[in-house]
C-alpha positions as CSV (number, residue, x, y, z in Angstrom):
1,M,-53.2,8.7,-8.5
2,T,-52.7,6.5,-5.3
3,L,-49.6,6.3,-3.4
4,G,-49.1,2.5,-3.6
5,S,-48.0,0.5,-5.9
6,G,-49.4,1.4,-9.2
7,G,-48.8,4.7,-8.3
8,L,-45.5,3.7,-8.1
9,F,-44.9,2.1,-11.6
10,E,-46.8,4.8,-13.0
11,G,-44.4,7.0,-11.7
12,V,-41.4,5.0,-13.2
13,G,-43.2,5.2,-16.1
14,I,-43.6,8.4,-16.1
15,A,-40.2,8.9,-15.3
16,L,-38.5,6.9,-18.1
17,A,-41.1,8.5,-20.7
18,S,-39.7,11.8,-19.4
19,L,-35.7,10.4,-19.8
20,R,-36.7,9.6,-23.1
21,S,-38.3,12.8,-24.7
22,S,-35.0,14.9,-23.5
23,K,-32.4,12.8,-23.4
24,A,-29.5,14.7,-23.7
25,R,-30.5,16.2,-20.4
26,A,-31.5,12.9,-18.4
27,A,-28.3,11.8,-19.7
28,L,-26.2,14.4,-18.6
29,T,-28.4,13.7,-15.0
30,I,-27.4,10.5,-15.2
31,L,-23.8,10.6,-15.6
32,G,-23.2,12.9,-12.9
33,I,-24.4,9.7,-10.6
34,A,-22.3,7.1,-12.1
35,I,-19.1,8.7,-12.0
36,G,-19.6,9.7,-8.7
37,V,-20.8,5.8,-8.0
38,M,-18.5,4.5,-10.6
39,V,-15.2,6.1,-8.7
40,V,-16.4,4.9,-4.6
41,M,-16.6,1.5,-6.4
42,L,-13.0,1.6,-7.9
43,M,-11.1,3.6,-4.8
44,A,-13.2,0.5,-2.5
45,A,-12.0,-2.1,-4.9
46,L,-8.2,-0.3,-5.4
47,I,-7.9,-0.1,-1.4
48,S,-9.1,-3.1,-0.6
49,G,-6.4,-4.9,-3.7
50,I,-3.5,-2.9,-2.2
51,N,-4.3,-4.2,1.3
52,K,-4.9,-7.9,0.7
53,S,-1.3,-7.2,-1.3
54,V,0.0,-5.8,1.8
55,A,-0.8,-8.3,3.8
56,G,0.4,-11.5,1.3
57,V,3.9,-9.4,1.7
58,F,3.8,-9.1,5.2
59,E,2.7,-13.2,5.6
60,S,5.9,-14.2,3.1
61,I,7.9,-12.7,5.9
62,A,9.3,-14.6,8.5
63,P,6.2,-14.6,10.8
64,R,8.1,-14.3,13.9
65,T,10.2,-11.8,13.5
66,F,9.8,-8.8,15.3
67,L,11.5,-5.7,15.2
68,V,13.2,-3.2,17.8
69,W,13.3,0.6,16.1
70,R,14.3,4.0,18.0
71,F,10.2,5.1,17.4
72,F,7.4,4.1,16.0
73,Q,4.3,5.2,15.2
74,A,0.9,3.8,13.6
75,G,-0.6,5.6,11.3
76,V,-0.1,9.0,9.9
77,N,2.7,11.2,10.9
78,V,3.1,14.7,10.5
79,S,6.2,16.6,12.3
80,D,7.0,20.1,11.6
81,G,10.8,19.6,13.4
82,S,9.5,20.7,16.9
83,D,10.7,18.4,19.7
84,E,7.0,18.1,20.2
85,S,6.1,17.0,17.1
86,S,9.4,15.0,16.9
87,P,8.7,12.5,20.4
88,W,12.0,9.9,18.3
89,R,14.2,12.9,19.2
90,R,13.8,12.0,23.0
91,N,15.0,8.3,22.3
92,P,18.4,7.3,22.0
93,A,19.5,5.6,18.8
94,I,19.8,2.1,18.4
95,N,23.1,1.2,19.1
96,E,25.8,-1.7,17.6
97,L,26.4,-3.1,21.6
98,E,22.7,-3.2,22.1
99,A,22.6,-5.5,19.0
100,D,25.2,-7.5,19.3
101,R,23.6,-8.2,23.4
102,I,20.7,-9.4,22.0
103,R,22.1,-11.1,19.6
104,L,23.2,-13.6,22.4
105,L,20.1,-14.2,24.6
106,P,19.4,-18.1,24.9
107,S,15.8,-16.6,23.0
108,V,17.2,-15.2,20.2
109,R,18.1,-17.1,16.5
110,Y,19.5,-14.3,15.2
111,V,19.3,-10.3,14.6
112,T,19.7,-8.4,11.5
113,R,20.6,-4.8,11.4
114,R,19.6,-2.6,8.9
115,E,20.5,1.0,7.7
116,E,19.4,3.1,4.3
117,S,21.2,5.8,2.4
118,S,21.2,6.6,-1.4
119,A,23.9,6.8,-4.0
120,N,25.6,6.9,-6.8
121,V,26.4,3.4,-8.8
122,E,28.1,3.3,-12.0
123,F,29.5,0.4,-14.2
124,G,31.5,1.3,-17.3
125,D,30.2,4.1,-18.8
126,R,26.7,3.5,-17.0
127,H,25.5,6.0,-14.4
128,L,22.7,5.9,-12.4
129,E,21.7,8.7,-9.7
130,S,20.3,8.1,-6.1
131,V,19.6,4.8,-6.0
132,N,18.5,2.8,-2.6
133,V,21.5,1.4,-0.4
134,S,21.3,-0.7,2.0
135,G,23.8,-2.0,5.0
136,L,22.4,-6.2,5.8
137,S,23.4,-8.8,7.8
138,A,23.2,-11.8,6.6
139,E,20.1,-12.9,7.7
140,W,18.7,-10.1,5.7
141,V,16.6,-12.6,2.8
142,E,14.5,-14.4,5.6
143,V,13.4,-11.6,6.5
144,N,12.7,-9.5,3.5
145,G,11.7,-13.4,1.9
146,G,12.1,-13.5,-1.5
147,D,15.0,-15.3,-3.5
148,V,18.8,-14.5,-4.5
149,Y,19.1,-16.4,-7.6
150,P,21.4,-16.4,-9.9
151,G,24.5,-16.0,-7.1
152,R,24.1,-15.9,-3.6
153,T,23.5,-13.3,-0.6
154,F,26.8,-12.4,1.6
155,T,28.1,-14.4,4.9
156,R,28.4,-13.4,8.1
157,F,31.7,-14.0,7.6
158,E,31.6,-11.3,5.0
159,D,29.4,-9.1,7.0
160,L,31.9,-9.3,10.3
161,S,34.7,-8.8,7.5
162,N,33.6,-5.7,5.6
163,A,33.2,-7.8,2.9
164,A,33.6,-5.2,-0.6
165,V,30.7,-7.7,-2.0
166,V,27.3,-6.5,-2.8
167,V,23.4,-8.3,-4.2
168,I,21.6,-6.1,-6.9
169,N,17.6,-6.7,-7.6
170,R,16.2,-7.2,-10.9
171,K,15.8,-3.6,-12.0
172,L,19.4,-2.5,-11.1
173,E,20.3,-5.7,-13.7
174,D,18.1,-4.7,-15.9
175,Q,19.4,-0.6,-16.1
176,L,22.4,-1.2,-15.6
177,F,23.7,-4.3,-17.3
178,R,21.2,-4.5,-20.1
179,G,21.2,-8.3,-20.7
180,R,24.8,-8.9,-19.7
181,D,25.7,-11.2,-16.4
182,P,26.1,-9.1,-13.3
183,I,27.7,-11.8,-11.5
184,G,31.8,-11.2,-10.4
185,Q,31.7,-7.7,-12.3
186,T,32.6,-5.0,-10.3
187,I,30.1,-1.6,-9.9
188,H,30.8,1.5,-8.0
189,I,28.5,3.0,-4.6
190,A,29.6,5.8,-3.9
191,G,33.2,5.8,-5.8
192,A,33.7,2.5,-3.7
193,P,34.3,-0.8,-5.6
194,F,32.4,-3.7,-5.4
195,T,31.6,-7.2,-6.3
196,V,28.6,-8.1,-7.3
197,I,27.8,-11.6,-5.7
198,G,23.7,-12.0,-6.3
199,V,20.6,-11.0,-7.7
200,Y,17.8,-10.5,-5.7
201,T,14.1,-11.3,-6.5
202,Q,11.5,-10.0,-3.7
203,P,8.3,-11.7,-3.0
204,P,5.9,-11.1,-5.2
205,S,3.2,-8.5,-4.5
206,L,1.4,-5.6,-6.4
207,F,4.3,-3.8,-5.8
208,S,6.8,-6.3,-7.0
209,G,6.5,-4.4,-10.7
210,A,7.1,-0.7,-8.8
211,A,10.6,-2.0,-7.1
212,P,12.9,1.0,-7.4
213,P,16.6,-0.3,-8.1
214,F,18.3,-1.4,-4.8
215,V,21.8,-2.8,-4.1
216,G,22.0,-4.4,-0.6
217,I,25.7,-4.7,1.0
218,P,27.1,-5.9,4.2
219,H,26.4,-3.6,7.2
220,G,30.2,-3.4,7.6
221,A,31.0,-2.4,4.1
222,F,28.1,0.0,4.4
223,V,29.3,1.9,7.5
224,K,32.6,2.1,6.3
225,S,32.4,3.4,2.5
226,V,28.5,4.8,2.0
227,P,27.4,8.4,3.5
228,Y,24.5,7.5,5.9
229,F,22.2,9.6,8.4
230,K,23.2,7.9,11.1
231,G,20.7,7.3,14.1
232,W,18.1,5.2,12.4
233,M,19.8,1.4,12.5
234,R,16.8,-1.0,13.5
235,L,17.2,-4.1,14.0
236,A,14.8,-7.4,13.0
237,V,15.0,-9.8,15.8
238,A,13.9,-14.0,14.6
239,P,12.8,-15.9,18.5
240,A,15.1,-19.2,18.4
241,P,13.2,-22.7,18.0
242,G,11.7,-23.1,21.5
243,Y,9.9,-19.9,22.4
244,T,7.5,-18.1,21.6
245,Q,7.6,-14.4,19.7
246,Q,6.2,-13.2,23.1
247,E,9.2,-14.5,25.0
248,S,11.6,-13.5,23.0
249,M,10.3,-10.0,22.9
250,D,10.2,-9.8,27.0
251,E,13.7,-11.0,26.8
252,V,14.7,-8.6,24.5
253,V,12.7,-5.8,25.8
254,A,14.4,-6.8,29.7
255,T,18.3,-6.5,28.2
256,L,17.1,-2.8,26.6
257,R,15.8,-1.6,29.7
258,S,19.1,-3.2,31.4
259,I,21.1,-1.2,28.9
260,R,19.6,1.5,28.8
261,G,19.0,2.3,32.8
262,L,15.5,2.3,33.0
263,K,13.7,2.4,36.1
264,P,10.8,0.3,36.4
265,G,8.3,3.0,36.4
266,Q,10.0,4.7,33.1
267,D,8.4,4.3,29.5
268,N,10.3,2.0,26.7
269,N,12.5,5.2,24.9
270,F,12.9,2.5,22.0
271,S,9.6,0.5,20.3
272,I,9.2,-3.4,19.7
273,V,6.9,-3.2,16.3
274,T,5.7,-6.7,15.1
275,Q,4.3,-7.9,12.1
276,D,0.3,-7.1,12.9
277,K,1.5,-3.3,14.1
278,L,2.7,-2.6,10.8
279,L,-0.3,-3.7,9.1
280,Q,-2.6,-1.7,11.5
281,S,-0.6,1.4,10.4
282,W,-0.9,0.4,6.6
283,N,-4.5,0.2,7.0
284,Q,-4.7,3.6,8.9
285,V,-3.1,5.0,6.2
286,T,-4.9,3.2,3.4
287,G,-8.1,4.2,5.7
288,V,-7.3,8.7,5.7
289,F,-6.5,8.0,1.8
290,F,-9.6,6.0,1.0
291,L,-11.3,9.3,3.4
292,V,-10.2,11.4,1.4
293,M,-11.1,9.6,-2.1
294,L,-14.7,9.1,-0.2
295,V,-14.7,13.5,-0.1
296,L,-13.7,14.1,-3.3
297,S,-16.1,11.3,-5.1
298,S,-19.0,12.8,-2.9
299,I,-18.8,16.1,-5.1
300,G,-19.6,14.0,-8.1
301,L,-22.5,12.9,-6.0
302,M,-23.1,15.8,-5.1
303,V,-23.2,17.1,-8.5
304,G,-25.4,14.7,-9.9
305,G,-28.0,15.3,-7.5
306,V,-28.2,19.2,-7.9
307,G,-28.5,17.8,-11.5
308,V,-31.6,15.8,-10.6
309,V,-33.1,18.9,-8.6
310,A,-32.5,20.3,-12.2
311,I,-33.7,18.8,-14.3
312,M,-37.1,18.3,-11.5
313,M,-37.5,21.8,-12.1
314,I,-37.3,22.2,-15.4
315,S,-39.9,19.1,-15.2
316,V,-41.9,20.8,-13.4
317,T,-41.9,24.0,-15.1
318,E,-42.3,22.2,-18.2
319,R,-45.7,20.2,-17.1
320,T,-47.7,22.9,-15.2
321,R,-50.4,22.2,-17.7
322,E,-50.4,18.4,-17.1
323,I,-50.7,18.7,-13.3
324,G,-53.0,21.3,-13.2
325,V,-55.2,19.2,-15.3
326,R,-53.9,16.4,-12.6
327,K,-55.3,18.9,-9.6
328,A,-58.5,19.2,-11.8
329,L,-59.2,15.5,-11.7
330,G,-59.0,15.2,-7.9
331,A,-55.0,14.8,-7.6
332,T,-54.2,15.7,-4.4
333,R,-50.6,17.3,-3.7
334,R,-49.3,14.6,-1.8
335,A,-49.7,12.3,-4.9
336,I,-47.9,15.2,-7.4
337,L,-45.7,15.4,-4.9
338,W,-45.1,11.8,-4.7
339,Q,-45.0,11.4,-8.3
340,F,-42.4,14.0,-8.9
341,L,-40.2,11.9,-6.1
342,V,-40.3,8.7,-7.7
343,E,-39.3,10.3,-11.0
344,A,-36.1,11.6,-9.2
345,S,-35.8,8.3,-7.7
346,T,-36.1,6.5,-10.9
347,L,-33.0,9.0,-12.5
348,T,-30.8,8.2,-9.2
349,L,-31.4,4.7,-9.8
350,V,-30.3,4.4,-13.5
351,G,-27.1,6.6,-12.7
352,G,-26.1,4.2,-9.7
353,A,-26.8,1.2,-11.9
354,V,-25.3,2.6,-14.8
355,G,-21.8,3.4,-12.3
356,M,-22.4,-0.2,-10.6
357,L,-22.2,-1.5,-13.9
358,S,-19.1,0.3,-15.1
359,G,-17.2,0.0,-11.5
360,G,-17.5,-3.2,-11.7
361,V,-16.3,-3.4,-15.6
362,L,-13.5,-1.8,-14.7
363,A,-12.6,-3.7,-11.7
364,L,-12.7,-7.3,-14.0
365,T,-10.7,-5.3,-16.8
366,G,-8.4,-5.1,-14.2
367,V,-8.2,-8.8,-12.7
368,G,-8.4,-9.9,-16.3
369,F,-5.2,-8.1,-16.7
370,G,-3.9,-10.2,-13.6
371,L,-4.9,-13.5,-14.6
372,Y,-3.0,-13.5,-17.8
373,P,0.6,-13.6,-16.5
374,A,-0.5,-15.6,-13.7
375,S,-1.6,-18.2,-16.1
376,R,1.5,-17.6,-18.3
377,A,3.6,-18.5,-14.3
378,A,1.6,-21.6,-13.7
379,K,3.0,-23.6,-16.7
380,L,6.6,-22.5,-15.9
381,D,9.1,-25.2,-14.4
382,P,8.3,-25.5,-11.0
383,V,12.1,-24.5,-9.7
384,E,11.8,-21.6,-12.4
385,A,8.4,-20.7,-10.6
386,L,10.1,-20.5,-7.5
387,R,12.9,-18.8,-8.3
388,Y,11.3,-16.3,-10.4
389,E,7.6,-15.8,-10.0
């Protein structure tokens, strides 16, 4: 037996004959490899799809807007409660005075405040616990993207006057009103009455269907009526026409440093966050997740590899007579090793092919499930599509 192409094809033929003669044993070996390969493919497709969806959400948000936060650190952050692992404690909270000063800068078109909490929401005899409640400025829809229909969002005057008005999302409308028109209805948030003036539909994304119940109220009314954890107000700043994002960011940084009395050599005790930083942070998180899943799926590959070793050891034991005959006919030790190596490689190749085929079919099935609602949306009236897509 030679080690050339003839030996390779002969080894493959022997391996396939071994598969046919030991179907159950070979199937279990192939299954372990196939599952490992399939999981790796599915995890890669899942992470890629989620990342593209998140990138699409960021693109749908005002692209020039940047955020002013008390503290921001990309990636996965673990805090044990100590000052060393909680560096945000060294930074003073963003306050109303700073937000007002930033709004007056010539390079700034608008500034939106955002604070969050959770509270009970009631309508009639219906009661929802721990609903996401956000205190927002009037331009919040420009920052978040999406649409408010039916109804409208609140105005700056309603924000400044602490008006008791509220915008709810589709999930809350379905759970609280169950088909009734919500506009003009009074709901209670943390015991305080608010009038529903609009229904918010977030931009389409992978997570649109999983959005939790949400209510958005004017920031002034939020501070007045909703219990919340103070110190985490964050700002979204939109550059004015004629100014670049960087020019606006530089002016905001200079203003905050002046207000806080920071000297030229001191670091900022606040964070300026662009969408690129948020996307980078998200990619780091999903990168860690993908690495963990890759390790877990590699266990499946390792199990399959052990199975290949086991089946080849059994094959050697069962074929000692055949090996003896081959050696008697002049086969070298290297040729016999080559034969079993080709057989093991064939088993692994078949398992990998089965795993790739299965993973591809499952991925295409997911695409098919997504194409059906997309094709229905394409047939909608353009105005309705913009409102509900």
